PDB file of N, CA, C and O in Angstrom:
ATOM      1  N   MET A   1       7.796  -0.435   4.097  1.00  0.00           N
ATOM      2  CA  MET A   1       6.431   0.007   4.272  1.00  0.00           C
ATOM      3  C   MET A   1       5.837   0.170   2.872  1.00  0.00           C
ATOM      4  O   MET A   1       6.490   0.663   1.952  1.00  0.00           O
ATOM      5  N   TRP A   2       4.600  -0.252   2.741  1.00  0.00           N
ATOM      6  CA  TRP A   2       3.897  -0.162   1.467  1.00  0.00           C
ATOM      7  C   TRP A   2       2.659   0.701   1.659  1.00  0.00           C
ATOM      8  O   TRP A   2       1.918   0.533   2.628  1.00  0.00           O
ATOM      9  N   LEU A   3       2.440   1.625   0.729  1.00  0.00           N
ATOM     10  CA  LEU A   3       1.245   2.460   0.714  1.00  0.00           C
ATOM     11  C   LEU A   3       0.495   2.185  -0.578  1.00  0.00           C
ATOM     12  O   LEU A   3       1.065   2.267  -1.666  1.00  0.00           O
ATOM     13  N   GLY A   4      -0.780   1.861  -0.454  1.00  0.00           N
ATOM     14  CA  GLY A   4      -1.649   1.689  -1.612  1.00  0.00           C
ATOM     15  C   GLY A   4      -2.838   2.624  -1.484  1.00  0.00           C
ATOM     16  O   GLY A   4      -3.428   2.739  -0.410  1.00  0.00           O
ATOM     17  N   VAL A   5      -3.192   3.290  -2.569  1.00  0.00           N
ATOM     18  CA  VAL A   5      -4.365   4.168  -2.597  1.00  0.00           C
ATOM     19  C   VAL A   5      -5.356   3.546  -3.568  1.00  0.00           C
ATOM     20  O   VAL A   5      -5.040   3.304  -4.733  1.00  0.00           O
ATOM     21  N   PHE A   6      -6.567   3.291  -3.065  1.00  0.00           N
ATOM     22  CA  PHE A   6      -7.589   2.611  -3.841  1.00  0.00           C
ATOM     23  C   PHE A   6      -8.811   3.497  -4.004  1.00  0.00           C
ATOM     24  O   PHE A   6      -9.171   4.250  -3.100  1.00  0.00           O
ATOM     25  N   ALA A   7      -9.447   3.400  -5.168  1.00  0.00           N
ATOM     26  CA  ALA A   7     -10.783   3.979  -5.340  1.00  0.00           C
ATOM     27  C   ALA A   7     -11.731   3.143  -4.492  1.00  0.00           C
ATOM     28  O   ALA A   7     -11.417   1.998  -4.167  1.00  0.00           O
ATOM     29  N   LEU A   8     -12.873   3.689  -4.130  1.00  0.00           N
ATOM     30  CA  LEU A   8     -13.830   2.930  -3.327  1.00  0.00           C
ATOM     31  C   LEU A   8     -14.343   1.698  -4.068  1.00  0.00           C
ATOM     32  O   LEU A   8     -14.884   0.782  -3.448  1.00  0.00           O
ATOM     33  N   SER A   9     -14.178   1.671  -5.383  1.00  0.00           N
ATOM     34  CA  SER A   9     -14.540   0.493  -6.180  1.00  0.00           C
ATOM     35  C   SER A   9     -13.550  -0.649  -5.989  1.00  0.00           C
ATOM     36  O   SER A   9     -13.823  -1.779  -6.393  1.00  0.00           O
ATOM     37  N   GLY A  10     -12.395  -0.362  -5.373  1.00  0.00           N
ATOM     38  CA  GLY A  10     -11.365  -1.370  -5.157  1.00  0.00           C
ATOM     39  C   GLY A  10     -10.207  -1.290  -6.125  1.00  0.00           C
ATOM     40  O   GLY A  10      -9.238  -2.036  -5.983  1.00  0.00           O
ATOM     41  N   ARG A  11     -10.279  -0.408  -7.107  1.00  0.00           N
ATOM     42  CA  ARG A  11      -9.209  -0.278  -8.111  1.00  0.00           C
ATOM     43  C   ARG A  11      -7.999   0.420  -7.505  1.00  0.00           C
ATOM     44  O   ARG A  11      -8.131   1.483  -6.898  1.00  0.00           O
ATOM     45  N   LEU A  12      -6.813  -0.180  -7.670  1.00  0.00           N
ATOM     46  CA  LEU A  12      -5.575   0.411  -7.176  1.00  0.00           C
ATOM     47  C   LEU A  12      -5.198   1.594  -8.055  1.00  0.00           C
ATOM     48  O   LEU A  12      -5.027   1.444  -9.265  1.00  0.00           O
ATOM     49  N   LEU A  13      -5.068   2.764  -7.452  1.00  0.00           N
ATOM     50  CA  LEU A  13      -4.726   3.981  -8.189  1.00  0.00           C
ATOM     51  C   LEU A  13      -3.255   4.353  -8.054  1.00  0.00           C
ATOM     52  O   LEU A  13      -2.659   4.905  -8.978  1.00  0.00           O
ATOM     53  N   TYR A  14      -2.675   4.048  -6.896  1.00  0.00           N
ATOM     54  CA  TYR A  14      -1.306   4.483  -6.611  1.00  0.00           C
ATOM     55  C   TYR A  14      -0.706   3.525  -5.593  1.00  0.00           C
ATOM     56  O   TYR A  14      -1.403   3.033  -4.706  1.00  0.00           O
ATOM     57  N   GLU A  15       0.578   3.264  -5.723  1.00  0.00           N
ATOM     58  CA  GLU A  15       1.273   2.490  -4.701  1.00  0.00           C
ATOM     59  C   GLU A  15       2.713   2.953  -4.601  1.00  0.00           C
ATOM     60  O   GLU A  15       3.297   3.460  -5.559  1.00  0.00           O
ATOM     61  N   GLN A  16       3.265   2.766  -3.420  1.00  0.00           N
ATOM     62  CA  GLN A  16       4.636   3.198  -3.178  1.00  0.00           C
ATOM     63  C   GLN A  16       5.247   2.302  -2.108  1.00  0.00           C
ATOM     64  O   GLN A  16       4.616   2.024  -1.088  1.00  0.00           O
ATOM     65  N   MET A  17       6.471   1.853  -2.343  1.00  0.00           N
ATOM     66  CA  MET A  17       7.242   1.112  -1.350  1.00  0.00           C
ATOM     67  C   MET A  17       8.261   2.071  -0.750  1.00  0.00           C
ATOM     68  O   MET A  17       8.930   2.812  -1.471  1.00  0.00           O
ATOM     69  N   LEU A  18       8.371   2.053   0.555  1.00  0.00           N
ATOM     70  CA  LEU A  18       9.297   2.935   1.251  1.00  0.00           C
ATOM     71  C   LEU A  18      10.165   2.124   2.195  1.00  0.00           C
ATOM     72  O   LEU A  18       9.664   1.251   2.905  1.00  0.00           O
ATOM     73  N   GLU A  19      11.453   2.400   2.208  1.00  0.00           N
ATOM     74  CA  GLU A  19      12.345   1.807   3.198  1.00  0.00           C
ATOM     75  C   GLU A  19      12.257   2.653   4.455  1.00  0.00           C
ATOM     76  O   GLU A  19      12.390   3.875   4.395  1.00  0.00           O
ATOM     77  N   VAL A  20      12.037   2.023   5.573  1.00  0.00           N
ATOM     78  CA  VAL A  20      11.899   2.761   6.824  1.00  0.00           C
ATOM     79  C   VAL A  20      12.783   2.133   7.891  1.00  0.00           C
ATOM     80  O   VAL A  20      13.176   0.970   7.797  1.00  0.00           O
ATOM     81  N   VAL A  21      13.082   2.926   8.898  1.00  0.00           N
ATOM     82  CA  VAL A  21      13.813   2.454  10.069  1.00  0.00           C
ATOM     83  C   VAL A  21      12.864   2.517  11.257  1.00  0.00           C
ATOM     84  O   VAL A  21      11.790   3.114  11.174  1.00  0.00           O
ATOM     85  N   ALA A  22      13.258   1.911  12.342  1.00  0.00           N
ATOM     86  CA  ALA A  22      12.416   1.902  13.538  1.00  0.00           C
ATOM     87  C   ALA A  22      12.138   3.325  14.011  1.00  0.00           C
ATOM     88  O   ALA A  22      12.996   4.203  13.918  1.00  0.00           O
ATOM     89  N   GLY A  23      10.942   3.536  14.512  1.00  0.00           N
ATOM     90  CA  GLY A  23      10.560   4.839  15.038  1.00  0.00           C
ATOM     91  C   GLY A  23       9.382   5.417  14.287  1.00  0.00           C
ATOM     92  O   GLY A  23       8.882   4.806  13.342  1.00  0.00           O
ATOM     93  N   PRO A  24       8.940   6.582  14.697  1.00  0.00           N
ATOM     94  CA  PRO A  24       7.793   7.235  14.050  1.00  0.00           C
ATOM     95  C   PRO A  24       8.079   7.521  12.571  1.00  0.00           C
ATOM     96  O   PRO A  24       9.204   7.850  12.194  1.00  0.00           O
ATOM     97  N   GLN A  25       7.051   7.390  11.756  1.00  0.00           N
ATOM     98  CA  GLN A  25       7.168   7.623  10.319  1.00  0.00           C
ATOM     99  C   GLN A  25       6.053   8.552   9.865  1.00  0.00           C
ATOM    100  O   GLN A  25       5.017   8.660  10.521  1.00  0.00           O
ATOM    101  N   ALA A  26       6.268   9.212   8.754  1.00  0.00           N
ATOM    102  CA  ALA A  26       5.243  10.063   8.147  1.00  0.00           C
ATOM    103  C   ALA A  26       5.134   9.696   6.669  1.00  0.00           C
ATOM    104  O   ALA A  26       6.134   9.405   6.013  1.00  0.00           O
ATOM    105  N   LEU A  27       3.915   9.713   6.163  1.00  0.00           N
ATOM    106  CA  LEU A  27       3.647   9.445   4.751  1.00  0.00           C
ATOM    107  C   LEU A  27       2.930  10.631   4.143  1.00  0.00           C
ATOM    108  O   LEU A  27       2.163  11.320   4.816  1.00  0.00           O
ATOM    109  N   ALA A  28       3.184  10.863   2.874  1.00  0.00           N
ATOM    110  CA  ALA A  28       2.452  11.903   2.152  1.00  0.00           C
ATOM    111  C   ALA A  28       2.093  11.350   0.777  1.00  0.00           C
ATOM    112  O   ALA A  28       2.910  10.699   0.127  1.00  0.00           O
ATOM    113  N   TRP A  29       0.886  11.612   0.351  1.00  0.00           N
ATOM    114  CA  TRP A  29       0.426  11.260  -0.995  1.00  0.00           C
ATOM    115  C   TRP A  29       0.011  12.559  -1.659  1.00  0.00           C
ATOM    116  O   TRP A  29      -0.738  13.340  -1.072  1.00  0.00           O
ATOM    117  N   ASP A  30       0.484  12.801  -2.870  1.00  0.00           N
ATOM    118  CA  ASP A  30       0.243  14.071  -3.564  1.00  0.00           C
ATOM    119  C   ASP A  30      -1.088  14.127  -4.315  1.00  0.00           C
ATOM    120  O   ASP A  30      -1.347  15.096  -5.029  1.00  0.00           O
ATOM    121  N   GLY A  31      -1.929  13.112  -4.168  1.00  0.00           N
ATOM    122  CA  GLY A  31      -3.233  13.122  -4.830  1.00  0.00           C
ATOM    123  C   GLY A  31      -3.187  12.719  -6.292  1.00  0.00           C
ATOM    124  O   GLY A  31      -4.135  12.964  -7.037  1.00  0.00           O
ATOM    125  N   LYS A  32      -2.083  12.100  -6.708  1.00  0.00           N
ATOM    126  CA  LYS A  32      -1.938  11.687  -8.105  1.00  0.00           C
ATOM    127  C   LYS A  32      -1.981  10.172  -8.219  1.00  0.00           C
ATOM    128  O   LYS A  32      -1.631   9.451  -7.285  1.00  0.00           O
ATOM    129  N   ASP A  33      -2.420   9.701  -9.390  1.00  0.00           N
ATOM    130  CA  ASP A  33      -2.449   8.265  -9.647  1.00  0.00           C
ATOM    131  C   ASP A  33      -1.090   7.805 -10.171  1.00  0.00           C
ATOM    132  O   ASP A  33      -0.143   8.590 -10.231  1.00  0.00           O
ATOM    133  N   ARG A  34      -1.000   6.535 -10.548  1.00  0.00           N
ATOM    134  CA  ARG A  34       0.279   5.976 -11.018  1.00  0.00           C
ATOM    135  C   ARG A  34       0.762   6.618 -12.305  1.00  0.00           C
ATOM    136  O   ARG A  34       1.954   6.558 -12.605  1.00  0.00           O
ATOM    137  N   ALA A  35      -0.134   7.236 -13.081  1.00  0.00           N
ATOM    138  CA  ALA A  35       0.245   7.915 -14.324  1.00  0.00           C
ATOM    139  C   ALA A  35       0.601   9.378 -14.091  1.00  0.00           C
ATOM    140  O   ALA A  35       0.939  10.089 -15.038  1.00  0.00           O
ATOM    141  N   GLY A  36       0.530   9.839 -12.837  1.00  0.00           N
ATOM    142  CA  GLY A  36       0.878  11.218 -12.528  1.00  0.00           C
ATOM    143  C   GLY A  36      -0.257  12.212 -12.674  1.00  0.00           C
ATOM    144  O   GLY A  36      -0.035  13.421 -12.608  1.00  0.00           O
ATOM    145  N   ARG A  37      -1.480  11.715 -12.874  1.00  0.00           N
ATOM    146  CA  ARG A  37      -2.644  12.600 -13.017  1.00  0.00           C
ATOM    147  C   ARG A  37      -3.317  12.791 -11.662  1.00  0.00           C
ATOM    148  O   ARG A  37      -3.380  11.865 -10.854  1.00  0.00           O
ATOM    149  N   LEU A  38      -3.820  14.006 -11.420  1.00  0.00           N
ATOM    150  CA  LEU A  38      -4.578  14.246 -10.197  1.00  0.00           C
ATOM    151  C   LEU A  38      -5.837  13.390 -10.210  1.00  0.00           C
ATOM    152  O   LEU A  38      -6.534  13.314 -11.222  1.00  0.00           O
ATOM    153  N   VAL A  39      -6.124  12.751  -9.091  1.00  0.00           N
ATOM    154  CA  VAL A  39      -7.348  11.952  -8.998  1.00  0.00           C
ATOM    155  C   VAL A  39      -8.535  12.892  -8.821  1.00  0.00           C
ATOM    156  O   VAL A  39      -8.369  14.007  -8.327  1.00  0.00           O
ATOM    157  N   PRO A  40      -9.727  12.460  -9.216  1.00  0.00           N
ATOM    158  CA  PRO A  40     -10.918  13.299  -9.033  1.00  0.00           C
ATOM    159  C   PRO A  40     -11.226  13.516  -7.554  1.00  0.00           C
ATOM    160  O   PRO A  40     -10.792  12.754  -6.690  1.00  0.00           O
ATOM    161  N   LEU A  41     -11.979  14.565  -7.291  1.00  0.00           N
ATOM    162  CA  LEU A  41     -12.453  14.806  -5.934  1.00  0.00           C
ATOM    163  C   LEU A  41     -13.199  13.575  -5.450  1.00  0.00           C
ATOM    164  O   LEU A  41     -13.874  12.904  -6.231  1.00  0.00           O
ATOM    165  N   GLY A  42     -13.081  13.283  -4.180  1.00  0.00           N
ATOM    166  CA  GLY A  42     -13.822  12.142  -3.654  1.00  0.00           C
ATOM    167  C   GLY A  42     -13.116  11.491  -2.493  1.00  0.00           C
ATOM    168  O   GLY A  42     -12.185  12.045  -1.907  1.00  0.00           O
ATOM    169  N   MET A  43     -13.585  10.294  -2.173  1.00  0.00           N
ATOM    170  CA  MET A  43     -13.047   9.541  -1.051  1.00  0.00           C
ATOM    171  C   MET A  43     -12.245   8.356  -1.575  1.00  0.00           C
ATOM    172  O   MET A  43     -12.601   7.743  -2.581  1.00  0.00           O
ATOM    173  N   TYR A  44     -11.161   8.047  -0.879  1.00  0.00           N
ATOM    174  CA  TYR A  44     -10.243   6.991  -1.286  1.00  0.00           C
ATOM    175  C   TYR A  44      -9.839   6.178  -0.068  1.00  0.00           C
ATOM    176  O   TYR A  44      -9.826   6.677   1.057  1.00  0.00           O
ATOM    177  N   LEU A  45      -9.510   4.918  -0.313  1.00  0.00           N
ATOM    178  CA  LEU A  45      -9.056   4.035   0.746  1.00  0.00           C
ATOM    179  C   LEU A  45      -7.537   3.985   0.720  1.00  0.00           C
ATOM    180  O   LEU A  45      -6.938   3.624  -0.294  1.00  0.00           O
ATOM    181  N   LEU A  46      -6.916   4.348   1.834  1.00  0.00           N
ATOM    182  CA  LEU A  46      -5.465   4.240   1.978  1.00  0.00           C
ATOM    183  C   LEU A  46      -5.178   2.951   2.732  1.00  0.00           C
ATOM    184  O   LEU A  46      -5.778   2.692   3.775  1.00  0.00           O
ATOM    185  N   HIS A  47      -4.275   2.155   2.215  1.00  0.00           N
ATOM    186  CA  HIS A  47      -3.894   0.899   2.858  1.00  0.00           C
ATOM    187  C   HIS A  47      -2.389   0.943   3.071  1.00  0.00           C
ATOM    188  O   HIS A  47      -1.622   1.092   2.121  1.00  0.00           O
ATOM    189  N   ILE A  48      -1.980   0.814   4.310  1.00  0.00           N
ATOM    190  CA  ILE A  48      -0.564   0.856   4.670  1.00  0.00           C
ATOM    191  C   ILE A  48      -0.199  -0.477   5.300  1.00  0.00           C
ATOM    192  O   ILE A  48      -0.886  -0.944   6.208  1.00  0.00           O
ATOM    193  N   GLN A  49       0.882  -1.094   4.822  1.00  0.00           N
ATOM    194  CA  GLN A  49       1.391  -2.331   5.410  1.00  0.00           C
ATOM    195  C   GLN A  49       2.825  -2.102   5.854  1.00  0.00           C
ATOM    196  O   GLN A  49       3.647  -1.560   5.115  1.00  0.00           O
ATOM    197  N   ILE A  50       3.103  -2.526   7.069  1.00  0.00           N
ATOM    198  CA  ILE A  50       4.442  -2.399   7.633  1.00  0.00           C
ATOM    199  C   ILE A  50       4.894  -3.791   8.032  1.00  0.00           C
ATOM    200  O   ILE A  50       4.228  -4.463   8.819  1.00  0.00           O
ATOM    201  N   SER A  51       6.019  -4.224   7.493  1.00  0.00           N
ATOM    202  CA  SER A  51       6.559  -5.545   7.814  1.00  0.00           C
ATOM    203  C   SER A  51       7.843  -5.380   8.608  1.00  0.00           C
ATOM    204  O   SER A  51       8.745  -4.639   8.218  1.00  0.00           O
ATOM    205  N   GLY A  52       7.906  -6.080   9.718  1.00  0.00           N
ATOM    206  CA  GLY A  52       9.108  -6.070  10.538  1.00  0.00           C
ATOM    207  C   GLY A  52       9.643  -7.477  10.692  1.00  0.00           C
ATOM    208  O   GLY A  52       9.112  -8.421  10.106  1.00  0.00           O
ATOM    209  N   ASP A  53      10.693  -7.615  11.479  1.00  0.00           N
ATOM    210  CA  ASP A  53      11.288  -8.930  11.693  1.00  0.00           C
ATOM    211  C   ASP A  53      10.312  -9.883  12.382  1.00  0.00           C
ATOM    212  O   ASP A  53      10.266 -11.070  12.060  1.00  0.00           O
ATOM    213  N   ALA A  54       9.545  -9.366  13.319  1.00  0.00           N
ATOM    214  CA  ALA A  54       8.695 -10.230  14.136  1.00  0.00           C
ATOM    215  C   ALA A  54       7.234 -10.258  13.698  1.00  0.00           C
ATOM    216  O   ALA A  54       6.531 -11.225  13.990  1.00  0.00           O
ATOM    217  N   ARG A  55       6.763  -9.228  13.011  1.00  0.00           N
ATOM    218  CA  ARG A  55       5.339  -9.187  12.678  1.00  0.00           C
ATOM    219  C   ARG A  55       5.066  -8.235  11.522  1.00  0.00           C
ATOM    220  O   ARG A  55       5.938  -7.493  11.068  1.00  0.00           O
ATOM    221  N   GLN A  56       3.825  -8.287  11.068  1.00  0.00           N
ATOM    222  CA  GLN A  56       3.358  -7.381  10.016  1.00  0.00           C
ATOM    223  C   GLN A  56       2.122  -6.667  10.536  1.00  0.00           C
ATOM    224  O   GLN A  56       1.253  -7.280  11.156  1.00  0.00           O
ATOM    225  N   GLN A  57       2.049  -5.373  10.279  1.00  0.00           N
ATOM    226  CA  GLN A  57       0.886  -4.587  10.670  1.00  0.00           C
ATOM    227  C   GLN A  57       0.261  -3.974   9.431  1.00  0.00           C
ATOM    228  O   GLN A  57       0.935  -3.702   8.438  1.00  0.00           O
ATOM    229  N   SER A  58      -1.040  -3.763   9.515  1.00  0.00           N
ATOM    230  CA  SER A  58      -1.782  -3.201   8.401  1.00  0.00           C
ATOM    231  C   SER A  58      -2.736  -2.144   8.933  1.00  0.00           C
ATOM    232  O   SER A  58      -3.329  -2.311   9.999  1.00  0.00           O
ATOM    233  N   LEU A  59      -2.878  -1.066   8.193  1.00  0.00           N
ATOM    234  CA  LEU A  59      -3.767   0.027   8.574  1.00  0.00           C
ATOM    235  C   LEU A  59      -4.560   0.442   7.348  1.00  0.00           C
ATOM    236  O   LEU A  59      -4.010   0.564   6.253  1.00  0.00           O
ATOM    237  N   ARG A  60      -5.850   0.658   7.535  1.00  0.00           N
ATOM    238  CA  ARG A  60      -6.702   1.167   6.456  1.00  0.00           C
ATOM    239  C   ARG A  60      -7.364   2.444   6.942  1.00  0.00           C
ATOM    240  O   ARG A  60      -7.771   2.554   8.099  1.00  0.00           O
ATOM    241  N   HIS A  61      -7.462   3.403   6.036  1.00  0.00           N
ATOM    242  CA  HIS A  61      -8.006   4.709   6.402  1.00  0.00           C
ATOM    243  C   HIS A  61      -8.730   5.289   5.188  1.00  0.00           C
ATOM    244  O   HIS A  61      -8.264   5.146   4.058  1.00  0.00           O
ATOM    245  N   ILE A  62      -9.852   5.933   5.418  1.00  0.00           N
ATOM    246  CA  ILE A  62     -10.559   6.639   4.350  1.00  0.00           C
ATOM    247  C   ILE A  62     -10.049   8.077   4.311  1.00  0.00           C
ATOM    248  O   ILE A  62      -9.991   8.749   5.340  1.00  0.00           O
ATOM    249  N   ALA A  63      -9.682   8.544   3.123  1.00  0.00           N
ATOM    250  CA  ALA A  63      -9.198   9.913   2.954  1.00  0.00           C
ATOM    251  C   ALA A  63     -10.066  10.627   1.925  1.00  0.00           C
ATOM    252  O   ALA A  63     -10.515  10.023   0.951  1.00  0.00           O
ATOM    253  N   SER A  64     -10.294  11.898   2.146  1.00  0.00           N
ATOM    254  CA  SER A  64     -11.035  12.734   1.200  1.00  0.00           C
ATOM    255  C   SER A  64     -10.058  13.593   0.425  1.00  0.00           C
ATOM    256  O   SER A  64      -9.119  14.147   0.996  1.00  0.00           O
ATOM    257  N   VAL A  65     -10.278  13.705  -0.878  1.00  0.00           N
ATOM    258  CA  VAL A  65      -9.470  14.577  -1.723  1.00  0.00           C
ATOM    259  C   VAL A  65     -10.333  15.765  -2.107  1.00  0.00           C
ATOM    260  O   VAL A  65     -11.407  15.606  -2.687  1.00  0.00           O
ATOM    261  N   VAL A  66      -9.854  16.954  -1.778  1.00  0.00           N
ATOM    262  CA  VAL A  66     -10.511  18.208  -2.149  1.00  0.00           C
ATOM    263  C   VAL A  66      -9.446  19.142  -2.694  1.00  0.00           C
ATOM    264  O   VAL A  66      -8.297  19.095  -2.255  1.00  0.00           O
ATOM    265  N   TYR A  67      -9.813  19.989  -3.644  1.00  0.00           N
ATOM    266  CA  TYR A  67      -8.869  20.956  -4.220  1.00  0.00           C
ATOM    267  C   TYR A  67      -9.383  22.349  -3.984  1.00  0.00           C
ATOM    268  O   TYR A  67      -8.743  23.320  -4.388  1.00  0.00           O
TER     269      TYR A  67
END
């Protein structure tokens, strides 16, 4: 499973590859960019891709960051 966090401008801020097994999964993003800095308040696009033996699924979601 791949998680990408993008600024609304399209710039990739954070990404993570996760090994998963079949069944329900949970993801958490700590609000930090690839350099470990907290991202500014605002809205971000989360893009999740899941690849399996038979197919690939993709999910996009808008998330708000508030402190």
